FIKELUM-445864 format. One record per residue (C-alpha): residue in one letter; x, y, z. Coordinates in steps of 0.25 Angstrom, whole numbers, padded with zeros to 4 digits, always signed. Layout:
// FIKELUM-445864
AXYZ...
***
This chain:
// FIKELUM-445864
M-0384-0016+0234H-0379-0030+0232R-0378-0027+0217L-0371-0014+0219T-0360-0022+0226L-0359-0033+0216S-0358-0022+0205A-0347-0015+0212A-0339-0028+0214L-0340-0031+0199L-0335-0017+0196C-0323-0019+0205T-0320-0033+0199A-0321-0029+0185P-0308-0021+0183L-0301-0033+0190A-0306-0043+0181L-0303-0034+0169A-0289-0033+0173Q-0287-0048+0175Q-0293-0050+0161A-0284-0039+0154P-0272-0046+0148A-0259-0043+0154A-0250-0032+0148P-0240-0038+0139A-0226-0039+0144A-0217-0029+0140A-0212-0032+0126K-0199-0038+0126K-0188-0031+0119P-0184-0039+0106A-0171-0045+0108A-0160-0038+0101K-0156-0045+0089T-0141-0049+0088A-0135-0043+0076P-0129-0054+0067K-0114-0055+0067P-0108-0052+0054A-0103-0064+0047A-0088-0066+0048K-0080-0062+0036A-0072-0072+0030P-0057-0068+0029A-0053-0062+0016A-0044-0071+0008K-0030-0065+0007A-0025-0062-0006P-0012-0070-0009M+0000-0063-0007K+0008-0059-0019V+0023-0060-0018V+0029-0048-0025K+0044-0050-0029A+0051-0037-0026Q+0056-0031-0038P+0071-0027-0038S+0073-0013-0034S+0079-0003-0044S+0092-0002-0036R+0094-0017-0038Q+0091-0017-0052Q+0101-0005-0053L+0112-0013-0046K+0109-0025-0055S+0110-0017-0067A+0123-0010-0062A+0129-0024-0059N+0126-0029-0073Q+0132-0017-0079V+0145-0019-0070A+0145-0033-0074A+0144-0029-0089G+0155-0019-0087V+0164-0029-0081R+0162-0039-0092A+0165-0027-0102A+0178-0024-0094D+0182-0039-0094A+0182-0039-0109A+0191-0027-0109L+0204-0033-0103T+0216-0032-0113P+0225-0044-0115E+0236-0036-0107Q+0226-0036-0095L+0223-0051-0097A+0238-0054-0097I+0240-0046-0084A+0228-0054-0078E+0237-0067-0080S+0247-0062-0070V+0238-0059-0059H+0239-0067-0046T+0226-0073-0041G+0221-0081-0030T+0220-0078-0015L+0231-0068-0012P+0235-0065+0003C+0238-0051+0006E+0244-0043+0018L+0237-0043+0032G+0230-0056+0029A+0222-0051+0018Q+0219-0059+0005V+0213-0056-0009E+0207-0066-0019L+0211-0063-0034T+0204-0071-0044K+0203-0071-0059D+0189-0069-0065A+0187-0081-0073A+0175-0074-0081S+0184-0062-0085P+0198-0065-0088G+0208-0054-0083Y+0199-0050-0071F+0201-0054-0057N+0192-0054-0044L+0199-0049-0031T+0193-0051-0018G+0197-0048-0004K+0191-0043+0009G+0181-0033+0006F+0184-0031-0009R+0182-0038-0022Y+0187-0033-0035R+0187-0036-0050L+0201-0033-0056H+0207-0033-0070P+0221-0031-0075V+0227-0017-0078Q+0239-0015-0086T+0251-0007-0078S+0264-0002-0081T+0271-0007-0069G+0269-0022-0072A+0261-0025-0059V+0248-0032-0061R+0236-0023-0059L+0222-0027-0057E+0211-0016-0056D+0196-0016-0052P+0192-0002-0059Q+0178-0002-0053D+0182-0004-0038G+0196+0003-0040A+0204-0010-0035V+0218-0012-0040W+0226-0025-0038I+0241-0024-0040Q+0249-0037-0042L+0264-0036-0040A+0274-0047-0041N+0274-0049-0026K+0261-0044-0021S+0247-0038-0025M+0239-0027-0019L+0225-0022-0020M+0222-0007-0021D+0209+0000-0019Q+0211+0012-0028K+0197+0019-0025H+0201+0020-0010G+0216+0021-0012R+0219+0009-0003R+0226-0005-0003L+0216-0016-0001A+0226-0028-0001D+0241-0028-0001E+0252-0039-0002C+0243-0049-0009A+0251-0060-0015S+0250-0073-0023P+0259-0084-0020A+0267-0079-0032Q+0268-0065-0027V+0272-0071-0013A+0284-0078-0020V+0288-0065-0027A+0287-0057-0014E+0296-0067-0006A+0306-0067-0018L+0307-0051-0017K+0309-0052-0002K+0321-0061-0004N+0326-0053-0016P+0320-0039-0015P+0322-0030-0027P+0332-0019-0026S+0326-0006-0021L+0326+0007-0029L+0332+0013-0016D+0344+0003-0016P+0357+0009-0022Q+0360+0005-0036P+0373-0003-0038A+0384+0007-0044A+0386+0005-0059K+0400+0000-0062
***
């Protein structure tokens, strides 16, 4: 009986001893740490290509204007050479300088040193290039055929006409010599055509 009891006790304690001797269950495997993706290397800034300065080519319209100006200048030189001795003689009697006109206006009439017989006339809002023209009245007449300007010089005054637009640009312009003639005419006016003629004896 004593042996049966000891055998039973051994049978009961055997599983417990086996349980203690069994190795502990391995811990849950740890998840591998997520690998950090390597950052792309910073790209070096691309070297900027040197800027090229391109000079603007003259437009065709500018070239045309320049060509037209050259043609006009060539035409002027050709016209300068065409003045006759009679025209050059008329040019000698033209009054030049700063000429006061009516209503406080004034014009500047100067000889063109590079082209004998030609004159430059400037005023408020206009500029003309004039040359003598022969007339049958005896008055000195200068014309700018391109712009339609006419300068008429009388003994006592001068005037500027715009033939293209049919208007007078300046009147009662006078040099000192013309002023003297005008004063003399006031003191001794010429006989009028309407005055009665003296009876013939």
